[in-house]
MARBA-3410 file (N, C-alpha, C, O; in Angstrom, 1 decimal):
92
15.1,3.2,24.7,14.8,2.8,23.6,15.7,3.3,22.5,15.6,4.5,22.2 ~ 16.6,2.4,21.5,17.4,3.1,20.6,16.4,4.2,20.2,15.2,4.2,20.3 ~ 17.3,5.3,19.5,17.0,6.1,18.5,16.6,5.7,17.2,17.3,5.6,16.2 ~ 15.6,5.6,17.3,15.1,5.2,15.1,14.2,5.9,14.8,13.1,6.1,15.4 ~ 14.4,6.3,13.9,13.6,6.8,12.7,12.0,6.5,12.6,11.6,5.3,12.7
11.1,7.3,12.5,10.0,6.7,12.3,9.6,5.4,11.0,8.8,4.4,11.0 ~ 10.4,6.0,9.9,10.6,5.0,8.7,11.1,4.0,9.9,10.2,3.6,10.7 ~ 12.4,3.5,10.2,12.5,2.4,11.3,11.9,1.5,11.7,11.9,0.3,11.6 ~ 11.2,2.7,12.5,9.9,1.9,13.3,9.2,1.0,12.2,9.5,-0.2,12.1 ~ 8.2,1.8,11.0,7.6,1.2,10.4,8.2,0.1,10.2,7.6,-1.0,10.4
9.5,-0.1,9.6,9.8,-0.9,9.0,10.1,-2.7,10.1,10.5,-3.8,9.9 ~ 9.8,-1.9,11.0,9.9,-2.8,12.1,8.7,-3.3,12.1,8.6,-4.4,11.5 ~ 7.4,-2.8,12.7,6.4,-3.1,12.2,6.0,-4.3,10.9,5.4,-5.4,11.0 ~ 6.5,-3.9,9.9,6.5,-4.9,8.8,7.1,-5.9,9.1,6.5,-7.0,9.0 ~ 8.5,-5.9,9.4,9.2,-7.3,9.6,8.8,-7.9,11.0,9.5,-8.9,11.4
7.9,-7.4,11.8,7.2,-8.6,12.7,6.1,-9.0,12.8,5.5,-9.7,13.6 ~ 5.5,-8.1,11.4,4.2,-9.1,10.9,4.2,-10.1,9.8,3.4,-10.7,9.0 ~ 5.4,-10.1,9.9,5.5,-11.3,8.3,6.8,-12.7,9.4,7.3,-12.7,10.5 ~ 6.8,-13.7,8.4,7.5,-14.7,8.7,8.9,-14.7,7.6,8.8,-15.2,6.5 ~ 10.0,-14.2,8.1,11.2,-14.0,7.6,10.9,-13.4,6.0,11.1,-14.2,5.1
10.4,-12.0,5.8,9.8,-11.5,5.1,11.6,-11.1,4.2,12.5,-10.7,4.9 ~ 11.7,-11.3,2.8,12.7,-10.6,2.1,12.8,-9.0,2.0,11.8,-8.3,2.0 ~ 13.9,-8.5,1.8,14.2,-7.0,1.2,12.5,-6.5,-0.1,11.9,-5.5,-0.4 ~ 12.5,-7.6,-0.2,11.2,-6.9,-1.6,10.0,-7.1,-1.2,9.0,-6.4,-1.4 ~ 9.9,-8.5,-0.3,8.6,-8.2,0.6,8.1,-7.2,1.2,7.0,-6.8,1.2
9.7,-6.6,2.2,9.1,-5.6,2.9,9.1,-4.3,1.9,8.4,-3.3,2.1 ~ 9.7,-4.3,1.0,9.4,-3.1,0.2,8.3,-3.0,0.0,7.6,-2.3,0.8 ~ 7.7,-3.6,-1.2,6.2,-3.5,-1.2,5.4,-3.4,-0.5,4.3,-2.9,-0.7 ~ 5.9,-4.0,1.0,4.4,-3.6,2.2,4.8,-1.8,2.3,3.8,-1.0,2.2 ~ 5.7,-1.6,2.4,6.1,-0.1,3.2,5.6,0.6,2.3,5.2,1.7,2.7
5.6,0.4,0.6,5.4,1.0,-0.3,4.1,1.4,-0.3,3.6,2.5,-0.5 ~ 3.4,0.0,0.0,1.5,0.3,0.4,1.5,0.8,1.3,0.3,1.2,1.2 ~ 1.9,1.3,2.4,2.0,1.8,3.2,1.9,3.0,3.2,0.9,3.7,3.5 ~ 3.3,3.6,2.5,3.8,4.8,2.1,3.0,5.2,1.0,3.4,6.4,0.9 ~ 2.2,5.1,0.1,1.5,5.1,-1.2,2.6,5.6,-2.0,2.4,6.6,-2.7
3.8,5.1,-2.1,4.8,6.0,-2.8,5.9,4.7,-2.7,5.9,3.8,-1.9 ~ 6.8,4.9,-4.0,7.9,4.4,-3.7,8.7,4.6,-3.6,9.0,5.8,-3.9 ~ 9.9,3.5,-2.8,10.7,3.8,-1.5,12.1,3.0,-2.3,12.1,1.8,-2.6 ~ 13.2,3.9,-2.5,14.4,3.1,-3.3,15.0,2.4,-2.9,14.8,2.5,-1.7 ~ 15.7,1.5,-3.2,16.8,1.0,-2.7,17.7,1.6,-1.6,17.9,1.1,-0.5
18.1,2.7,-2.1,18.8,3.4,-1.4,18.6,3.9,0.0,19.6,4.4,0.6 ~ 17.2,3.9,0.6,16.5,4.8,1.5,16.3,3.3,2.1,16.5,3.1,3.3 ~ 15.8,2.3,1.4,15.5,0.6,2.2,16.8,0.2,2.7,17.0,0.5,3.9 ~ 17.5,-0.2,2.2,18.8,-1.2,2.8,19.2,-0.8,3.5,19.4,-1.6,4.4 ~ 19.8,0.6,3.7,20.3,1.3,4.7,19.7,1.4,6.4,20.2,1.4,7.5
18.7,1.4,6.0,17.6,1.4,6.9,17.7,0.2,7.7,17.9,0.2,8.9 ~ 17.4,-0.9,6.8,17.3,-2.3,7.6,18.9,-2.6,7.9,19.0,-3.2,9.0 ~ 19.7,-2.4,7.4,21.3,-2.5,7.5,21.2,-2.0,9.4,21.5,-2.8,10.4 ~ 20.9,-0.6,9.5,20.8,0.1,11.0,20.1,-0.8,11.9,20.6,-0.9,13.0 ~ 19.1,-1.4,11.5,18.2,-1.9,12.5,18.9,-3.3,12.4,18.4,-4.0,13.3
19.8,-4.0,11.7,20.6,-4.9,11.7,21.7,-4.8,13.0,22.0,-5.5,13.9 ~ 22.0,-3.6,12.7,23.5,-3.1,13.4,23.2,-3.0,14.9,24.0,-3.3,15.9 ~ 21.5,-2.4,15.1,21.1,-2.0,16.2,20.4,-3.4,17.1,19.8,-3.2,18.2 ~ 20.4,-4.7,16.4,20.3,-5.7,16.9,18.7,-5.8,17.5,18.2,-6.3,18.5 ~ 18.3,-5.1,16.4,16.2,-5.2,16.5,15.9,-6.3,15.3,15.0,-7.1,15.2
17.0,-6.1,14.7,16.4,-7.4,13.4,17.8,-8.2,12.9,18.9,-7.6,12.8 ~ 17.4,-9.6,12.7,18.6,-10.2,12.2,18.5,-10.6,10.7,17.4,-10.7,10.2 ~ 19.6,-11.0,9.9,19.7,-11.0,8.8,20.1,-12.4,8.2,21.2,-12.8,8.5 ~ 19.2,-13.1,7.4,20.1,-14.5,7.2,19.8,-14.4,5.6,19.3,-13.5,5.0 ~ 20.4,-16.2,4.9,19.7,-16.2,3.6,19.0,-16.9,3.3,18.8,-17.9,4.0
18.1,-16.6,2.1,16.6,-17.2,1.8,17.5,-18.4,0.7,17.3,-19.6,0.5 ~ 18.4,-17.5,0.0,19.3,-18.5,-1.2,20.0,-17.4,-1.4,19.8,-16.4,-0.7 ~ 21.2,-17.5,-2.6,21.8,-16.9,-2.5,22.3,-15.2,-3.0,23.3,-14.5,-2.9 ~ 20.7,-15.0,-3.6,20.2,-13.8,-4.3,19.2,-13.1,-3.4,18.5,-12.2,-3.8 ~ 19.2,-13.7,-2.0,17.8,-13.3,-1.4,18.0,-13.3,0.3,18.3,-14.3,0.9
18.0,-12.3,0.7,18.2,-12.1,2.2,16.9,-12.5,2.7,15.9,-12.5,2.0 ~ 16.9,-12.9,4.4,15.5,-12.5,5.1,15.7,-11.8,6.3,16.8,-11.9,6.8 ~ 14.9,-11.1,6.8,14.7,-10.0,8.2,13.7,-10.8,8.9,12.5,-11.2,8.7 ~ 14.8,-10.8,10.4,13.2,-11.5,11.0,13.8,-10.6,12.3,15.0,-10.4,12.4 ~ 12.5,-10.1,13.4,12.5,-9.5,13.9,13.3,-10.0,15.5,13.2,-11.2,15.7
13.9,-9.5,16.3,14.6,-10.2,17.3,14.1,-9.6,18.4,13.6,-8.5,18.3 ~ 14.3,-10.3,19.6,14.0,-10.0,21.1,13.5,-8.4,21.4,12.6,-7.8,21.7 ~ 14.8,-8.3,20.9,15.0,-6.9,21.5,13.9,-5.8,20.3,13.0,-5.0,20.5 ~ 14.4,-6.2,19.3,13.0,-5.4,18.5,11.4,-5.3,18.7,10.5,-4.5,18.7 ~ 11.5,-6.8,19.0,9.9,-6.9,20.1,9.9,-5.7,21.0,9.6,-4.5,20.7
10.3,-6.0,21.9,10.7,-5.6,23.2,10.6,-3.5,22.8,9.8,-2.8,23.4 ~ 11.6,-3.2,21.9,11.3,-1.8,21.3,9.8,-1.3,20.9,9.3,-0.2,21.1 ~ 9.2,-2.3,20.2,7.8,-1.8,19.5,6.8,-1.7,21.2,6.1,-0.8,21.6 ~ 7.0,-3.1,21.7,6.2,-2.8,22.8,6.5,-1.5,23.8,5.6,-0.9,24.4 ~ 7.8,-1.3,23.9,8.0,0.5,24.4,7.3,1.2,23.6,6.4,1.8,24.2
7.3,1.5,22.5,6.8,2.2,21.8,5.4,2.3,21.8,4.7,3.3,21.6 ~ 5.0,1.2,22.2,3.3,0.9,22.1,3.0,1.4,23.6,2.5,2.5,23.7 ~ 3.3,0.8,24.4,3.2,1.6,26.0,3.5,2.9,26.2,2.7,3.4,27.0 ~ 4.5,3.8,25.4,4.6,5.1,25.6,3.1,5.8,24.5,2.3,6.7,25.0 ~ 3.1,5.2,23.2,1.9,6.0,22.8,0.4,5.9,23.3,-0.5,6.6,22.9
0.4,4.7,24.3,-1.2,4.2,25.2,-1.1,5.9,26.3,-2.0,6.4,26.9 ~ -0.2,6.1,26.2,-0.1,7.4,27.1,-1.0,8.7,26.5,-1.7,9.3,27.2 ~ -1.0,8.8,25.8,-1.2,10.1,24.7,-2.2,9.9,23.5,-2.5,10.8,22.8 ~ -3.0,8.4,23.2,-3.9,8.0,22.2,-5.0,7.0,23.2,-4.9,5.9,23.7 ~ -6.0,7.7,23.1,-7.0,6.9,23.8,-8.0,5.8,22.4,-8.8,6.1,21.5
-7.5,4.8,22.8,-8.1,3.6,22.0,-9.7,3.2,22.4,-10.3,2.4,21.6 ~ -10.2,3.7,23.3,-11.6,3.0,23.5,-12.3,4.2,23.4,-13.6,4.1,23.5
END
């Protein structure tokens, strides 16, 4: 598994649950979870890291708006994380 920060993993979870969310959609959702404002200087470099590590693909919705979509590698990373967590967390 790639060395991702907790924030980057949280971004992956948000993206995996949405259908090609924009950066603003992701920002709104992650701010709701963290109960605080996430500035662009934190959000977009972390999204770019996920794109560069091939966990997320980035495309254009229009000339001003990009979308993000989880890749197979991103799905695999989340699945590996869930398997690792299940060793330590009893959900039943």
